[in-house]
C-alpha positions in Angstrom: -90.7 120.1 0.6 -88.2 122.8 -0.7 -91.5 124.7 -1.4 -93.0 124.2 1.9 -89.8 125.5 3.7 -89.5 128.5 1.5 -93.3 129.3 1.9 -93.2 128.9 6.0 -89.7 130.3 5.9 -90.8 133.6 4.4 -94.0 133.6 6.0 -92.2 133.8 9.5 -89.6 136.2 8.5 -92.4 138.9 7.1 -94.1 138.3 10.6 -91.2 138.7 12.8 -90.0 142.0 10.9 -93.8 143.3 11.7 -95.8 142.6 8.5 -99.5 141.9 9.4 -100.4 138.1 8.9 -102.7 138.5 5.8 -100.1 140.6 3.7 -97.5 138.1 5.1 -99.2 135.3 3.5 -99.8 136.9 0.2 -95.8 138.2 0.3 -94.7 134.4 1.1 -97.3 133.1 -1.9 -95.9 136.1 -4.2 -92.1 135.1 -3.1 -92.4 131.4 -4.0 -94.1 132.0 -7.2 -91.5 134.5 -8.7 -88.7 132.2 -7.2 -90.5 129.4 -9.5 -91.9 131.0 -12.6 -90.2 134.8 -12.6 -91.7 138.0 -12.0 -92.9 138.4 -15.7 -94.7 134.9 -15.4 -96.8 135.5 -12.0 -100.5 135.1 -12.7 -101.6 138.1 -11.2 -105.0 137.6 -12.5 -105.1 134.3 -10.8 -103.8 135.8 -7.3 -106.7 138.2 -7.6 -109.2 135.5 -8.0 -108.0 133.3 -5.5 -107.9 135.9 -3.0 -111.4 136.9 -3.7 -112.6 133.3 -3.8 -111.3 133.0 -0.3 -113.9 135.2 1.2 -116.7 134.6 -1.2 -118.2 132.3 1.4 -121.9 132.0 2.7 -120.6 130.3 5.6 -117.9 133.1 6.7 -120.8 135.2 7.3 -121.6 133.8 10.6 -118.1 135.2 11.8 -119.0 139.1 12.0 -122.3 137.6 13.5 -121.0 136.0 16.5 -118.4 138.9 16.9 -121.5 141.4 17.1 -123.0 139.0 19.6 -120.2 138.9 21.7 -120.0 142.6 21.8 -123.7 143.3 22.3 -123.5 140.7 25.5 -120.1 142.8 26.8 -122.1 146.2 26.0 -125.6 145.4 27.5 -124.6 144.3 30.9 -124.8 140.4 30.7 -121.8 140.1 32.3 -123.2 141.2 35.4 -126.2 138.9 35.0 -124.2 135.6 34.0 -122.0 136.4 37.4 -125.1 136.2 39.6 -126.5 133.2 38.0 -123.1 131.1 38.6 -122.7 132.7 42.1 -126.1 131.2 43.4 -124.9 128.1 41.9 -121.5 127.2 43.2 -120.9 130.4 45.3 -121.2 128.2 48.5 -118.1 126.1 47.6 -114.6 126.6 49.2 -112.9 129.1 46.9 -116.6 129.8 45.9 -115.3 132.8 43.4 -112.9 130.7 41.4 -115.5 128.1 41.0 -118.0 131.0 39.9 -115.3 132.4 37.4 -114.9 128.9 35.7 -118.8 128.7 35.5 -119.4 132.3 34.2 -117.2 131.4 31.4 -118.5 128.1 30.6 -122.0 130.0 30.4 -120.6 133.1 28.6 -118.7 130.5 26.3 -122.2 130.0 24.5 -122.9 133.4 24.0 -119.7 135.1 22.6 -117.3 132.2 21.2 -114.5 134.3 22.0 -111.8 134.0 24.5 -110.7 137.4 24.2 -114.6 138.5 24.5 -114.6 136.5 27.8 -111.6 137.8 29.2 -112.7 141.4 28.5 -116.3 141.3 29.3 -116.2 139.3 32.6 -112.7 139.8 34.2 -113.3 143.1 35.1 -116.5 141.9 36.9 -115.1 138.7 38.3 -111.5 140.2 39.4 -113.1 142.9 41.2 -115.5 140.4 43.0 -112.8 138.3 44.1 -110.3 141.3 45.3 -113.4 142.2 47.4 -113.4 138.7 49.1 -109.9 138.5 49.7 -108.2 136.5 46.9 -105.1 136.8 45.6 -105.1 139.2 42.7 -102.8 136.8 41.0 -104.8 134.1 41.3 -108.0 135.9 40.3 -106.3 136.8 36.8 -104.8 133.1 36.3 -108.3 131.7 37.0 -109.7 134.5 34.8 -107.3 133.7 32.0 -107.4 129.9 31.8 -111.0 129.9 32.0 -111.7 132.2 29.0 -110.0 129.5 26.9 -113.4 127.8 27.1 -114.9 130.7 25.1 -114.0 129.3 21.6 -114.5 125.6 23.0 -118.3 125.6 23.9 -120.4 126.7 20.7 -121.0 129.0 19.2 -117.5 129.2 18.3 -115.8 131.5 15.6 -112.6 129.1 15.5 -115.1 126.3 14.9 -116.7 128.1 11.8 -113.2 129.1 10.3 -112.2 125.3 10.8 -115.2 124.0 9.5 -115.3 126.3 6.3 -111.3 125.6 5.6 -111.4 122.2 6.2 -114.7 121.5 4.2 -116.3 119.9 7.4 -119.7 120.2 8.8 -119.7 123.2 11.2 -122.5 121.6 13.3 -120.6 118.6 13.7 -117.5 120.7 15.1 -120.3 122.5 17.7 -121.3 119.4 18.8 -118.0 117.7 19.2 -116.7 120.7 21.2 -119.2 120.4 23.9 -118.3 117.7 26.0 -114.4 118.7 25.8 -115.7 122.3 26.7 -117.6 120.8 29.7 -114.6 118.6 30.9 -112.2 121.4 30.4 -114.4 123.7 33.0 -114.8 120.9 35.4 -111.1 119.8 35.4 -110.3 123.9 36.2 -112.7 123.8 38.9 -111.0 120.6 40.6 -107.9 122.7 40.3 -109.4 125.6 42.0 -110.9 123.6 44.8 -107.3 122.1 45.7 -105.8 125.7 45.6 -108.6 127.2 47.4 -108.2 124.4 50.3 -104.5 125.0 50.3 -104.8 128.6 50.8 -107.8 128.9 52.7 -110.0 130.9 50.5 -113.5 131.7 52.2 -116.6 130.1 51.8 -119.8 132.1 51.3 -123.4 131.3 52.5 -125.3 129.1 50.3 -127.7 131.0 48.3 -131.6 131.0 49.3 -134.4 129.6 47.2 -135.6 133.1 46.5 -132.1 134.3 45.6 -131.2 131.5 43.4 -134.8 131.9 41.3 -134.2 135.5 41.1 -130.6 135.2 39.5 -132.1 132.7 37.1 -134.7 134.9 36.1 -132.5 137.6 35.2 -130.4 135.6 33.7 -132.6 133.5 31.8 -133.0 135.1 28.5 -129.2 135.7 27.7 -128.5 131.9 28.6 -131.0 131.0 26.1 -129.0 132.1 23.1 -126.9 128.9 22.7 -130.0 126.8 22.8 -131.5 128.6 20.0 -128.5 128.1 18.1 -128.1 124.3 18.9 -131.6 123.6 18.7 -132.3 125.6 15.5 -129.2 123.9 13.6 -130.0 120.1 15.2 -133.8 120.5 14.1 -132.7 121.6 10.6 -134.9 125.1 10.9 -131.6 126.8 10.0 -127.7 126.6 9.0 -125.1 127.5 11.3 -124.9 130.9 9.8 -128.2 131.5 9.7 -128.3 130.6 13.3 -125.7 133.1 14.0 -127.9 135.8 12.7 -131.0 134.6 14.4 -129.1 135.1 17.8 -127.9 138.5 16.8 -131.3 139.6 16.1 -132.4 137.9 19.5 -129.4 139.6 21.6 -130.3 142.5 20.0 -134.0 142.5 20.9 -132.9 141.6 24.6 -130.3 144.3 24.9 -132.5 147.2 23.2 -135.8 146.4 24.1 -135.7 144.1 27.0 -133.0 145.7 29.3 -132.8 148.6 27.5 -129.1 149.1 28.0 -128.1 149.6 24.6 -129.2 152.9 22.4 -129.0 153.6 18.9 -125.6 155.4 19.1 -124.1 152.7 21.1 -125.3 150.0 19.0 -123.8 152.1 15.7 -120.4 152.0 17.7 -120.8 148.6 18.3 -121.3 147.8 14.7 -118.4 149.9 13.4 -115.8 148.2 15.8 -117.2 144.6 14.7 -116.7 145.7 11.0 -113.2 146.5 11.7 -112.7 143.1 13.4 -114.3 141.7 10.7 -112.3 142.9 8.0 -109.4 142.2 9.7 -110.1 138.5 9.7 -111.5 138.7 6.3 -108.2 140.0 5.0 -106.2 136.9 7.0 -108.7 134.7 4.8 -108.1 136.1 1.5 -104.4 136.1 2.2 -104.9 132.1 3.6 -106.9 131.2 0.5 -103.9 132.2 -1.9 -101.6 130.4 0.4 -103.6 127.4 0.2 -103.8 127.9 -3.4 -100.0 127.6 -3.7 -99.6 124.7 -1.5 -102.1 122.7 -4.1 -100.4 124.2 -6.6 -96.9 122.5 -5.8 -98.7 119.7 -4.5 -96.9 120.4 -1.4 -99.6 118.5 1.0 -99.4 115.3 -1.1 -95.4 115.6 -0.8 -95.8 115.9 3.2 -98.4 112.7 3.3 -95.8 110.8 1.0 -93.2 111.6 3.3 -94.7 111.0 6.6 -96.7 108.0 5.6 -93.3 106.4 4.8 -91.8 107.3 8.4 -94.9 107.1 10.7 -97.2 103.9 10.6 -99.1 104.5 13.7 -101.8 107.5 13.8 -101.4 107.7 17.3 -97.4 108.6 16.9 -98.5 111.2 14.2 -101.1 112.7 16.7 -98.6 113.1 19.3 -95.9 114.8 17.1 -99.0 117.0 15.6 -100.4 117.9 19.0 -96.6 119.1 20.1 -96.2 121.3 16.8 -99.4 122.9 17.1 -98.8 123.7 20.7 -95.5 125.1 19.7 -97.1 127.2 16.7 -100.0 128.6 19.0 -97.3 130.0 21.4 -95.7 132.2 18.8 -98.9 132.7 16.6 -102.1 133.6 17.2 -105.0 131.1 17.2 -107.2 132.5 14.1 -104.0 132.7 11.8 -102.3 129.5 12.8 -105.9 128.2 11.8 -105.6 129.5 8.6 -101.9 128.2 8.2 -102.0 124.6 9.4 -105.7 123.7 8.2 -104.8 123.4 4.6 -101.7 121.4 5.3 -102.9 118.9 8.4 -106.3 118.1 7.5 -105.6 115.9 4.3 -102.7 114.5 6.3 -104.8 113.3 9.2 -107.4 112.0 7.0 -104.9 110.1 5.0 -104.4 108.2 8.5 -107.9 107.6 9.0 -108.4 110.4 11.7 -111.7 111.9 11.6 -111.6 115.8 10.6 -114.2 116.9 13.2 -112.1 115.1 16.0 -109.0 116.7 14.6 -110.6 120.0 14.3 -111.8 120.3 18.1 -108.5 118.9 19.3 -106.3 121.4 17.5 -108.8 124.3 18.6 -108.5 123.3 21.8 -104.5 123.0 21.4 -104.7 126.5 20.1 -106.6 127.8 22.9 -104.1 126.9 25.3 -101.6 129.0 23.4 -103.8 132.0 24.1 -102.5 131.8 27.8 -98.8 130.9 27.0 -96.2 133.3 26.4 -94.6 135.0 24.4 -97.7 135.7 22.3 -100.6 134.8 24.6 -103.5 137.4 23.7 -105.6 136.5 26.5 -102.8 136.8 28.9 -102.4 140.4 27.7 -105.8 141.2 28.1 -106.3 139.7 31.4 -103.2 141.2 32.8 -104.2 144.8 31.6 -107.7 144.0 33.3 -106.1 143.0 36.5 -103.4 145.5 36.2 -100.9 143.1 37.4 -97.4 142.2 36.7 -96.8 139.8 33.9 -94.0 137.7 36.0 -96.9 137.3 38.6 -99.5 136.3 36.2 -97.2 133.5 34.6 -96.2 132.3 37.9 -100.0 131.8 39.2 -101.1 130.3 36.0 -98.2 127.6 35.7 -100.4 125.0 37.9 -103.5 125.7 35.1 -101.4 124.3 32.7 -101.9 121.3 33.9 -105.5 120.5 33.7 -105.4 122.1 30.4 -102.6 119.7 29.1 -104.1 116.4 30.4 -107.5 117.8 28.7 -105.5 118.2 25.6 -104.3 114.6 25.8 -107.6 113.1 26.4 -109.5 114.8 23.5 -106.7 113.8 21.4 -106.4 110.1 22.1 -109.8 109.5 23.0 -111.8 110.3 19.7 -115.2 109.3 21.5 -114.9 112.7 23.7 -115.6 114.5 20.9 -117.4 112.2 18.4 -120.0 111.0 20.6 -122.5 113.7 20.5 -121.8 114.3 16.4 -122.5 110.4 15.8 -125.7 110.3 17.9 -127.3 113.3 16.7 -126.2 114.1 13.2 -124.9 110.6 11.7 
C-alpha cells in the first residue's frame, strides 16, 4: 500500500503544480522506482520499452478515427441537420426545444463519441434557438451541458475504446452495453426538462407537418446512418471496432466533401492537423499510463489492494457503492480520459475478483466519469458550455443542479442493475 500511496500522491502533487498528466504519470513512476532501487539502478531501457508498448496497439487506432469523425461532423454543418430532425420529432412538446436539445445530443452521440464535441458543435445552434424562443439562457446552457454527457455513452465512444484496450475487454461488448444506459439517460433528462418546462411555462410549438417531418429526415438521413454502419458492421463480423472507425471516417468524408460540399481540401487539412494534435496528447497519456500500470504490476500493488479489500469487504454491492463514490470524487478533479488510464489497471482486477463483469463495471465507470465533466471544479463540458453561452459560471451551476438528480439516479441504476448493461451484449455477442 505504501507504493500505491507514493505513486498516487506523487501523481496528484505533480498535476497540482501544473505538470501535464502524461509527464506526471511518468514522473511519479520514476520517483517510485528511484526510491526503491536508486537512481543508478533504474531500468531506463525498460521504461522506454513500456511507454512505447503502451501505444503500440491496433485497437488504439480507433481513437484518431473517432476524433476525426467528430470534427468532420462539426465542420460540415451536420449539427443543423441533426437539430432539424430532433425538432420535427419532439419540438411540439411543452418546452420543446429543451427536448430537442437532449434528443439532438442522443443522435449526435452516435456520430462523434465525445462530450466536448457535442457541446461545442451542437451548443451554439441549440442555445441560439432557445434564446430566440424565450428560454432562460441558464436553463438552455444547463440542458446543453448535461445532455452532452450522453456523447461518450451511446456508441461510438472514445472512452469505451480506451477502457476496452486497457481492460483487455471486448470493445464491441462495451459499445453494446452502453446503448440502453445512454437511451435511459436521455429519457430521464427529458423527463426533468418536461417538469421544469411546465413549472416555468415554456412555450409549445406547433406539431410538424408530414411534409416537414419527411424533409427533415431526408436531409439528416445520411449522417444518422453513421452509428448504424458502425454497429451493424461490428455485429455482422465484417470489421472490427477499429476498422469500423476508419470506415465511418471515409463515409463521413464522402458526405461532407462530395454530397453536402461543405468541406474543401484546405479545411480538411486543418481538421486533420487539429485531430493529429489531439491524438498526440491522448497517446502521450496512454504511453505514460502504460509505464504507470507496469510499476503497479511490478510491485504487485493491485494484488495487495485485492487482498486488503477482500478481507474487509464481503459484499460486491458494498464494493460497488464505495467504488462509485470514489470514481465520482476522482472525476470531479481529473478529466475523464486521464482518470480512465489511472483507474482501470487498478480497479478492473479488483472487481473481477468479486465476480463483477468487466463490461458492466466499464460502462458504469464511464457513465460515472461523464458526470464529472459537468461538475466543478474541473468540468470540461461546463467550461465549454459557459464559453458558448457567454454566461456567468455561478448562474450555470445554479441551473444545472437539478440535472444532477436524473444523472445520479441513472448511475445508481446502471451500477446495481447489471442487466441494463449486459442485456444486449449477452443477447448479441455471447
